C-alpha positions as CSV (number, residue, x, y, z in Angstrom):
1,M,0.0,0.0,0.0
2,I,1.2,3.5,-0.8
3,D,0.4,4.7,2.8
4,D,2.8,2.3,4.3
5,A,5.6,3.1,1.8
6,I,8.9,4.6,2.9
7,F,10.1,7.4,0.6
8,M,13.8,8.1,0.4
9,K,15.8,10.6,-1.7
10,I,19.4,9.6,-2.4
11,I,21.8,11.9,-4.1
12,V,24.8,10.4,-5.9
13,V,27.8,12.7,-6.2
14,G,31.3,12.3,-7.3
15,D,33.9,13.3,-9.8
16,S,33.1,13.4,-13.5
17,G,33.5,10.1,-15.4
18,V,33.6,7.7,-12.4
19,G,30.4,5.8,-13.3
20,K,27.6,7.3,-11.2
21,T,25.2,7.2,-14.2
22,S,26.2,3.6,-15.1
23,I,25.6,2.4,-11.5
24,L,22.2,4.1,-11.4
25,N,21.2,2.7,-14.8
26,Q,22.2,-0.8,-13.8
27,Y,20.3,-0.6,-10.5
28,C,17.1,1.1,-11.8
29,Y,16.8,-0.3,-15.3
30,N,19.0,-3.4,-15.2
31,K,21.0,-2.2,-18.3
32,F,24.6,-1.2,-19.0
33,D,25.7,1.0,-21.8
34,E,29.4,1.4,-22.5
35,A,28.8,4.7,-24.5
36,T,27.2,6.7,-21.7
37,F,27.5,10.5,-22.1
38,S,28.3,12.8,-19.2
39,T,25.3,14.0,-17.2
40,I,24.6,17.7,-17.7
41,G,23.0,19.2,-14.6
42,C,21.2,16.3,-13.0
43,D,19.0,13.3,-13.7
44,F,17.0,11.0,-11.5
45,C,15.3,7.6,-11.5
46,L,12.8,5.9,-9.3
47,K,13.1,2.4,-7.9
48,V,10.5,0.6,-5.8
49,I,11.5,-2.2,-3.4
50,D,8.5,-4.2,-2.5
51,D,7.9,-6.2,0.7
52,F,10.8,-4.9,2.8
53,E,9.7,-5.9,6.3
54,G,6.1,-5.6,5.2
55,K,6.5,-2.2,3.6
56,S,7.6,-1.0,0.3
57,I,10.4,1.5,-0.2
58,R,10.3,4.1,-2.9
59,L,13.7,5.4,-3.8
60,Q,14.3,8.6,-5.7
61,L,17.9,8.4,-6.9
62,W,19.5,11.7,-8.1
63,D,22.5,11.7,-10.3
64,L,24.4,15.0,-10.2
65,A,26.9,16.0,-12.8
66,G,30.5,15.6,-11.6
67,I,31.2,19.3,-11.8
68,I,28.2,20.3,-9.6
69,P,29.9,19.5,-6.3
70,L,32.7,21.8,-7.2
71,F,30.3,24.7,-7.8
72,I,28.5,24.0,-4.5
73,Y,31.8,23.9,-2.7
74,M,32.8,27.3,-4.2
75,L,29.5,28.8,-3.1
76,I,29.6,27.7,0.5
77,K,33.3,27.7,1.3
78,P,34.2,30.2,4.1
C-alpha cells in the first residue's frame, strides 16, 4: 500500500567520469551502456523495493553531474 511506503531521496555525487550514471542505470533499469555520455546538470530515476519488512520502499535516486559538487563547494566555502 502507498500509505505504508517509505520514501527516500538519495543523491549520488562524485567526480566526473567515475560511473555514477552507469551504476544508477544498472540498478534502476538493469541495463549497462558502454557509451554513456556525461550528465549535464542532474538526472533521476525511481526504484520501488516491494515487501521490505512488510512495507515498500520508494527510492528517488538523483545523479548529479561531476562538476556540480565543485560549484556547490565554491559557493559555500568560508
